[in-house]
C-alpha positions as CSV (number, residue, x, y, z in Angstrom):
1,M,144.3,202.2,138.2
2,T,143.3,200.0,135.3
3,T,139.9,198.4,134.9
4,V,139.6,195.4,132.6
5,A,136.4,193.6,131.8
6,Y,136.7,190.0,130.6
7,L,134.0,188.7,128.3
8,R,134.0,185.0,127.5
9,V,131.4,183.6,125.1
10,S,131.2,180.0,123.9
11,T,128.7,180.2,121.1
12,D,127.9,182.6,118.3
13,D,124.3,183.3,119.6
14,Q,125.4,184.8,123.0
15,D,124.8,188.5,123.3
16,V,128.2,190.1,123.9
17,E,126.7,193.6,123.6
18,K,124.4,192.9,126.5
19,F,127.3,191.9,128.7
20,R,129.2,195.0,127.6
21,A,126.2,197.3,128.4
22,D,125.7,195.7,131.8
23,I,129.4,196.1,132.7
24,L,129.5,199.8,131.5
25,K,126.4,200.5,133.6
26,F,128.0,198.8,136.6
27,A,131.3,200.6,136.1
28,H,129.6,204.0,135.8
29,A,127.7,203.4,139.1
30,Q,131.0,202.5,140.7
31,H,132.8,205.5,139.2
32,F,135.5,203.3,137.6
33,G,136.1,205.6,134.6
34,H,137.5,204.0,131.5
35,V,137.0,200.2,131.0
36,D,139.2,198.1,128.7
37,F,137.2,195.1,127.3
38,V,138.8,191.8,126.4
39,E,136.6,189.4,124.5
40,E,137.2,185.8,123.9
41,K,135.2,183.1,122.1
42,V,136.2,179.9,123.8
43,S,134.6,176.8,125.4
44,G,133.9,176.9,129.1
45,R,135.7,173.6,129.4
46,K,139.0,175.2,128.7
47,S,141.1,176.0,131.7
48,W,141.4,179.7,132.6
49,K,145.2,179.3,132.4
50,E,144.8,178.5,128.7
51,R,142.7,181.6,128.0
52,K,143.3,185.3,127.8
53,L,142.2,185.6,131.4
54,K,145.6,184.4,132.6
55,T,147.4,187.1,130.6
56,I,145.0,189.7,132.0
57,I,145.7,188.7,135.6
58,D,149.5,188.5,134.8
59,D,149.4,192.0,133.5
60,L,147.3,193.6,136.2
61,G,148.7,194.8,139.5
62,K,147.8,196.1,142.9
63,G,144.7,198.3,142.9
64,D,143.7,197.4,139.3
65,R,140.2,196.0,138.7
66,L,139.0,192.9,136.9
67,V,135.3,192.8,136.0
68,F,133.2,189.8,134.9
69,P,129.6,190.0,133.7
70,E,129.0,187.0,136.0
71,L,131.2,184.5,137.9
72,T,130.4,181.6,135.6
73,R,132.2,183.5,132.8
74,S,135.5,183.3,134.8
75,G,136.0,179.6,135.5
76,R,134.7,176.2,134.5
77,S,133.9,175.1,138.1
78,T,133.7,176.4,141.6
79,L,137.2,175.1,142.2
80,E,138.6,177.2,139.3
81,V,136.6,180.3,140.2
82,L,138.2,180.1,143.7
83,E,141.6,179.6,142.2
84,I,141.2,182.7,140.0
85,I,140.0,184.8,142.9
86,K,142.9,183.6,145.1
87,T,145.5,184.3,142.3
88,A,144.1,187.8,141.7
89,K,143.8,188.7,145.3
90,E,147.4,187.6,145.9
91,K,148.4,190.3,143.4
92,G,146.1,192.9,145.0
93,I,143.7,192.9,142.1
94,D,140.1,193.8,142.9
95,I,137.4,191.5,141.4
96,F,133.9,192.5,140.5
97,S,131.0,190.5,139.1
98,V,128.0,192.4,137.7
99,K,125.3,189.8,137.8
100,E,125.9,188.9,141.5
101,N,126.7,192.6,142.3
102,L,129.8,191.2,143.9
103,S,132.8,193.2,145.0
104,L,135.9,191.3,146.2
105,N,138.1,194.3,146.8
106,G,139.8,194.1,150.2
107,N,139.4,192.6,153.6
108,D,135.8,193.7,154.1
109,L,133.1,191.4,155.4
110,Q,131.6,190.6,152.0
111,T,135.0,189.6,150.7
112,K,135.7,187.3,153.6
113,I,132.2,185.7,153.5
114,M,132.3,185.1,149.7
115,T,135.8,183.6,149.9
116,T,134.8,181.4,152.8
117,L,131.7,180.2,151.0
118,L,133.6,179.5,147.7
119,A,136.2,177.5,149.6
120,L,133.4,175.5,151.2
121,F,131.7,174.9,147.9
122,S,135.0,173.8,146.4
123,E,135.5,171.2,149.1
124,V,132.0,169.9,148.6
125,E,132.7,169.8,144.8
126,R,135.8,167.7,145.4
127,D,133.8,165.3,147.6
128,F,131.3,165.0,144.8
129,I,134.1,164.1,142.3
130,S,135.3,161.4,144.7
131,L,131.8,160.1,145.3
132,R,130.9,159.9,141.5
133,T,134.2,158.1,140.8
134,R,133.7,155.6,143.6
135,E,130.1,155.0,142.4
136,A,131.3,154.5,138.8
137,L,133.9,152.0,139.9
138,A,131.4,150.1,142.1
139,A,129.0,149.9,139.1
140,K,131.7,148.5,136.9
141,K,132.7,145.9,139.6
142,A,129.0,144.9,140.0
143,A,128.8,144.4,136.2
144,G,131.7,142.1,136.4
145,I,134.2,144.4,134.7
146,K,137.8,143.7,135.9
147,L,139.3,146.9,137.1
148,G,142.9,145.7,137.8
149,R,146.0,147.7,138.7
150,P,148.4,149.5,136.5
151,K,151.1,147.2,135.0
152,G,154.7,148.0,135.6
153,P,155.3,150.1,138.8
154,G,155.0,148.4,142.2
155,K,151.8,148.5,144.2
156,S,151.1,151.8,146.1
157,K,148.3,152.8,148.5
158,L,147.5,155.5,146.0
159,D,146.6,153.1,143.2
160,K,143.0,152.6,144.4
161,F,142.5,156.3,144.4
162,R,143.9,156.8,140.9
163,P,140.6,157.8,139.2
164,E,139.8,160.3,141.9
165,I,143.3,161.8,141.9
166,E,143.3,162.2,138.1
167,A,139.8,163.8,138.3
168,L,141.0,166.2,141.0
169,L,144.1,167.2,139.0
170,K,142.0,167.8,135.9
171,D,139.7,170.0,137.9
172,G,142.5,172.2,139.2
173,S,143.4,170.8,142.6
174,T,147.0,171.3,143.8
175,K,149.4,168.5,144.5
176,A,149.7,169.7,148.1
177,F,145.9,169.4,148.6
178,I,145.8,165.9,147.0
179,A,148.8,164.7,149.0
180,K,147.1,165.9,152.3
181,R,143.8,164.4,151.2
182,Y,145.3,160.9,150.7
183,K,147.6,161.1,153.6
184,T,150.9,161.1,151.8
185,T,153.7,163.7,151.1
186,P,153.8,165.9,148.0
187,A,157.2,164.3,147.1
188,N,155.7,160.8,147.3
189,L,152.7,161.9,145.2
190,H,155.0,163.5,142.6
191,H,157.0,160.3,142.4
192,W,153.8,158.2,142.1
193,L,152.4,160.4,139.3
194,K,155.7,160.2,137.4
195,K,155.9,156.4,137.8
196,R,152.4,156.0,136.4
197,G,152.8,158.4,133.5
198,I,150.1,160.8,134.9
199,D,150.3,164.4,133.9
200,I,152.3,166.2,136.6
201,K,151.9,169.8,135.5
202,A,149.5,170.6,138.3
203,K,150.4,173.4,140.7
204,A,152.5,172.2,143.7
């Protein structure tokens, strides 16, 4: 079994050695043996799929371990953390977070509770995105700013939700989730995104 510790820091003044020491202490207590460290200096705004973290998860397999100094070092939002956990668990990779003393390594009660809570928080976060977008649009309308519809393609029931959909895509939501949320089919959503020139690289 391979144990990999991922250390992401975004500024020069963050203490990587402290993270390393905390992880080694945790790994020793868990009897993990040798730990391979992967360090990366990158902004937390960058998607996990554009970081070394994706390569690590791609390379690890069933029974291997992935250790974070804290969950906030894995993803840029609750949505992304949940996606990372889901992707890793589908490959049989065990996830550990030192700060939270968290072990997601099977079908035990702690794993089920944490996954359920993260899914709940993700849904709440999606709702907050929609709420903030609607409030921003209402403020613009109150200020007399004409919002208008995109020129060119015909009218669609999805047009009024465009800012929300773009925000959800940017935050890592799948097209299947968005289609269900706005009561349409994934195929229709894909066609709508393409017609309006919106980035359609999101996961199906």
